[in-house]
N, CA, C and O of each residue as an XYZ file, in Angstrom:
348
protein
N      -5.629    -22.974     16.525
C      -4.237    -23.551     17.334
C      -3.066    -22.706     16.777
O      -2.989    -22.625     15.551
N      -2.242    -22.136     17.454
C      -1.002    -21.663     16.713
C      -0.094    -22.987     16.289
O       0.036    -24.089     16.823
N       0.421    -22.448     15.206
C       1.308    -23.266     14.432
C       2.877    -22.863     14.184
O       3.610    -23.537     13.461
N       3.272    -21.766     14.823
C       4.352    -21.310     14.701
C       4.807    -21.291     16.145
O       4.106    -21.332     17.156
N       6.413    -21.206     16.013
C       6.904    -21.017     17.489
C       7.019    -19.479     17.686
O       6.973    -18.616     16.809
N       7.204    -19.298     19.233
C       7.307    -17.744     19.235
C       8.322    -17.201     18.659
O       8.200    -15.990     18.475
N       9.437    -17.752     18.253
C      10.690    -16.930     17.719
C      10.174    -16.498     16.006
O      10.387    -15.431     15.431
N       9.502    -17.629     15.516
C       8.927    -17.545     14.282
C       8.028    -16.734     14.225
O       8.110    -16.016     13.229
N       7.009    -16.491     15.017
C       5.970    -15.436     15.235
C       6.682    -14.036     15.242
O       6.392    -13.167     14.420
N       7.388    -13.913     15.968
C       7.899    -12.537     16.213
C       8.674    -12.077     15.165
O       8.527    -10.935     14.731
N       9.754    -13.110     14.566
C      10.227    -12.492     13.403
C       9.345    -12.252     11.955
O       9.674    -11.486     11.050
N       8.431    -12.910     11.985
C       7.474    -12.310     10.859
C       6.836    -11.408     11.294
O       6.673    -10.568     10.409
N       6.339    -11.108     12.296
C       5.628     -9.742     12.739
C       6.462     -8.547     12.297
O       6.002     -7.602     11.656
N       7.809     -8.676     12.719
C       8.661     -7.486     12.312
C       8.933     -7.520     10.829
O       9.408     -6.489     10.352
N       8.729     -8.443     10.098
C       8.998     -8.439      8.690
C       7.687     -8.267      7.904
O       7.623     -8.436      6.687
N       6.533     -7.882      8.762
C       5.330     -7.529      8.213
C       4.738     -8.763      7.399
O       3.900     -8.643      6.505
N       5.254     -9.888      7.804
C       4.537    -11.188      7.090
C       3.414    -11.848      7.823
O       3.481    -11.743      9.048
N       2.401    -12.503      7.337
C       1.345    -12.996      7.928
C       1.648    -13.841      9.134
O       2.600    -14.590      8.914
N       1.161    -13.950     10.284
C       1.438    -14.815     11.685
C       0.253    -15.325     11.907
O      -0.738    -14.759     11.446
N       0.138    -16.553     12.697
C      -0.934    -17.292     13.024
C      -1.675    -16.701     14.278
O      -2.839    -16.972     14.574
N      -0.820    -15.832     14.996
C      -1.471    -15.347     16.364
C      -0.954    -13.881     16.610
O       0.014    -13.511     15.946
N      -1.378    -13.242     17.279
C      -0.644    -11.724     17.753
C       0.398    -12.242     19.181
O       0.064    -12.771     20.242
N       1.593    -11.877     18.722
C       2.626    -12.390     19.732
C       2.121    -11.546     21.101
O       1.444    -10.518     21.084
N       2.624    -12.246     22.281
C       2.095    -11.759     23.522
C       3.280    -11.581     24.632
O       3.886    -12.553     25.083
N       3.466    -10.627     24.909
C       4.532    -10.060     25.881
C       4.493     -8.962     26.637
O       3.822     -8.099     26.072
N       4.863     -8.660     27.530
C       4.870     -7.520     28.561
C       5.861     -6.665     28.073
O       6.970     -7.132     27.811
N       5.597     -5.370     27.899
C       6.757     -4.242     27.833
C       7.553     -3.883     28.946
O       8.485     -3.093     28.794
N       7.272     -4.409     30.123
C       7.677     -3.822     31.286
C       8.376     -5.143     31.820
O       8.249     -6.211     31.222
N       9.071     -5.016     32.903
C       9.664     -5.914     33.521
C       8.621     -7.217     33.598
O       7.420     -6.953     33.659
N       8.986     -8.435     33.597
C       7.715     -9.348     33.455
C       8.049    -10.668     34.265
O       8.036    -11.794     33.768
N       8.333    -10.386     35.512
C       8.716    -11.533     36.513
C       7.581    -11.796     37.472
O       7.200    -10.943     38.273
N       7.106    -12.874     37.381
C       5.863    -13.248     38.184
C       6.643    -13.670     39.766
O       7.727    -14.254     39.776
N       5.974    -13.311     40.957
C       6.478    -13.854     41.950
C       6.266    -15.467     42.529
O       6.836    -15.993     43.485
N       5.241    -16.053     41.604
C       5.235    -17.300     41.537
C       6.512    -18.057     40.765
O       6.976    -19.130     41.151
N       6.943    -17.396     39.741
C       8.084    -18.104     39.012
C       9.175    -18.002     39.958
O       9.999    -18.914     39.880
N       9.401    -17.012     40.929
C      10.546    -17.006     41.753
C      10.435    -17.759     42.771
O      11.495    -18.112     43.289
N       9.289    -18.189     43.313
C       9.004    -19.247     44.303
C       9.267    -20.502     43.900
O       9.784    -21.373     44.599
N       8.812    -20.643     42.441
C       8.963    -21.934     42.112
C      10.604    -22.432     41.838
O      11.066    -23.571     41.904
N      11.237    -21.248     41.537
C      12.871    -21.211     41.630
C      13.321    -21.646     42.954
O      14.411    -22.203     43.087
N      12.576    -21.430     43.888
C      13.186    -21.869     45.393
C      14.348    -20.498     45.703
O      15.309    -20.639     46.460
N      14.074    -19.323     45.039
C      14.794    -18.261     45.599
C      13.986    -16.999     46.024
O      12.801    -16.853     45.723
N      14.680    -16.133     46.716
C      13.959    -14.799     46.995
C      13.944    -13.824     45.870
O      14.823    -13.932     45.016
N      12.939    -12.768     45.754
C      13.107    -11.820     44.922
C      14.301    -10.869     44.912
O      14.675    -10.333     43.869
N      14.847    -10.686     46.002
C      16.190     -9.763     46.143
C      17.243    -10.480     45.477
O      18.045     -9.836     44.801
N      17.360    -11.885     45.591
C      18.362    -12.394     44.983
C      18.445    -12.492     43.444
O      19.551    -12.728     42.957
N      17.503    -12.351     42.728
C      17.355    -12.394     41.141
C      18.191    -11.067     40.935
O      19.022    -11.114     40.029
N      18.097    -10.039     41.562
C      18.849     -8.824     41.010
C      20.457     -8.858     41.121
O      21.162     -7.982     40.619
N      20.949     -9.937     41.813
C      22.430    -10.214     41.850
C      23.084    -11.071     40.962
O      24.291    -11.314     40.933
N      22.226    -11.500     40.259
C      22.493    -12.825     39.216
C      22.100    -12.713     37.906
O      20.968    -12.252     37.761
N      22.723    -13.008     36.877
C      22.160    -12.834     35.617
C      21.539    -14.185     35.140
O      20.735    -14.328     34.219
N      21.985    -14.992     35.819
C      21.206    -16.407     35.470
C      19.906    -16.417     36.214
O      18.990    -16.982     35.618
N      19.711    -16.057     37.051
C      18.541    -15.879     38.024
C      17.510    -14.875     37.468
O      16.290    -14.960     37.611
N      18.207    -13.881     36.790
C      17.193    -12.644     35.901
C      16.719    -13.659     34.774
O      15.500    -13.804     34.676
N      17.477    -14.325     33.976
C      16.996    -14.659     32.836
C      16.220    -16.112     32.976
O      15.514    -16.479     32.037
N      16.355    -16.943     34.163
C      15.676    -17.832     34.664
C      14.094    -17.475     35.015
O      13.060    -18.000     34.601
N      14.300    -16.418     35.905
C      12.680    -15.883     36.251
C      12.063    -15.362     35.290
O      10.836    -15.444     35.353
N      12.522    -14.829     34.377
C      12.059    -14.297     33.125
C      11.452    -15.348     32.190
O      10.295    -15.254     31.782
N      12.376    -16.475     31.828
C      11.404    -17.717     31.264
C      10.642    -18.142     31.633
O       9.569    -18.196     31.033
N      10.889    -18.752     33.050
C      10.112    -19.264     33.890
C       8.570    -18.693     33.857
O       7.554    -19.363     33.674
N       8.693    -16.903     34.140
C       7.368    -16.350     34.051
C       6.431    -16.568     32.460
O       5.232    -16.774     32.271
N       7.578    -16.414     31.507
C       6.990    -16.543     30.329
C       6.373    -18.105     30.048
O       5.346    -18.231     29.382
N       7.106    -19.317     30.626
C       6.314    -20.303     30.099
C       5.101    -20.416     30.959
O       4.042    -20.878     30.532
N       5.289    -19.946     32.292
C       3.953    -20.027     32.973
C       2.929    -19.390     32.557
O       1.840    -19.832     32.920
N       2.953    -18.239     31.728
C       1.829    -17.391     31.049
C       1.701    -17.620     29.784
O       0.681    -17.182     29.251
N       2.642    -18.326     28.994
C       2.479    -18.436     27.842
C       3.000    -17.299     26.814
O       2.617    -17.281     25.645
N       4.041    -16.210     27.429
C       4.104    -15.041     26.534
C       5.216    -15.823     25.389
O       5.729    -16.934     25.516
N       5.368    -14.927     24.355
C       6.169    -15.091     23.158
C       7.626    -14.615     23.236
O       8.488    -14.976     22.435
N       7.832    -13.789     24.250
C       8.834    -12.982     24.413
C       9.443    -12.589     25.945
O       8.668    -12.624     26.901
N      10.466    -12.318     26.086
C      10.694    -12.052     27.413
C      11.496    -10.853     27.613
O      12.540    -10.818     26.961
N      11.228     -9.817     28.405
C      11.784     -8.408     28.696
C      12.348     -8.796     30.166
O      11.776     -9.486     31.010
N      13.821     -8.076     30.270
C      14.503     -8.378     31.355
C      15.123     -6.966     31.842
O      16.329     -6.765     31.985
N      14.141     -6.062     32.062
C      14.611     -4.738     32.723
C      14.696     -4.764     34.365
O      13.733     -4.388     35.032
N      15.754     -5.172     34.895
C      15.948     -5.453     36.098
C      16.637     -3.994     37.036
O      17.303     -3.901     38.067
N      16.129     -3.105     36.159
C      17.048     -1.617     36.807
C      16.315     -1.281     37.699
O      16.743     -0.191     38.078
N      15.232     -1.628     38.428
C      14.338     -0.821     39.256
C      15.213     -0.640     40.564
O      14.906      0.184     41.426
N      16.275     -1.427     40.652
C      16.924     -1.525     41.848
C      18.585     -1.127     41.688
O      19.315     -0.850     42.640
N      18.974     -1.164     40.339
C      20.330     -0.616     40.130
C      20.442      0.972     40.925
O      21.277      1.204     41.799
N      19.559      1.854     40.492
C      20.059      3.450     41.138
C      20.166      3.224     42.773
O      21.188      3.527     43.388
N      18.917      2.619     43.452
C      19.328      2.796     44.980
C      20.674      1.884     45.284
O      21.436      2.268     46.171
N      20.948      0.737     44.584
C      22.213     -0.074     45.053
C      23.265      0.668     44.793
O      24.188      0.623     45.606
N      23.377      1.447     43.719
C      24.268      2.291     43.326
C      24.816      3.263     44.301
O      26.011      3.454     44.529
N      23.524      4.018     45.000
C      23.542      5.018     45.898
C      24.097      4.537     47.286
O      24.290      5.335     48.203
N      24.348      3.165     47.396
C      24.700      2.507     48.786
C      23.437      1.793     49.565
O      23.598      1.159     50.608
N      22.334      1.951     49.014
C      21.424      1.312     49.715
C      21.060     -0.286     49.165
O      20.663     -0.395     48.004
N      21.170     -1.245     49.826
C      21.124     -2.654     49.584
C      19.853     -2.988     49.339
O      18.905     -2.333     49.771
N      19.728     -4.158     48.540
C      18.227     -4.507     48.111
C      17.906     -5.920     48.963
O      18.577     -6.951     48.914
N      17.002     -5.742     49.557
C      16.666     -6.988     50.417
C      15.467     -7.323     50.250
O      15.009     -8.295     50.851
């Protein structure tokens, strides 16, 4: 049974100190549609709000037991910058 918090585990990993379990996280964007649905919003809304980005990543991490979150929501930035809306 893990005894460290996710933060403690990751800090010790980077310091090459003993850890109780291997940290688990996705190196890619890590939001689940189930997390967005739980928040009561649509996928497109996430991209326009820093709060929604953070909350959707945290909700996903809590749902799946991840130790860290990655928030690269850049997949829609280029099309939007070129005038294509995100819907």
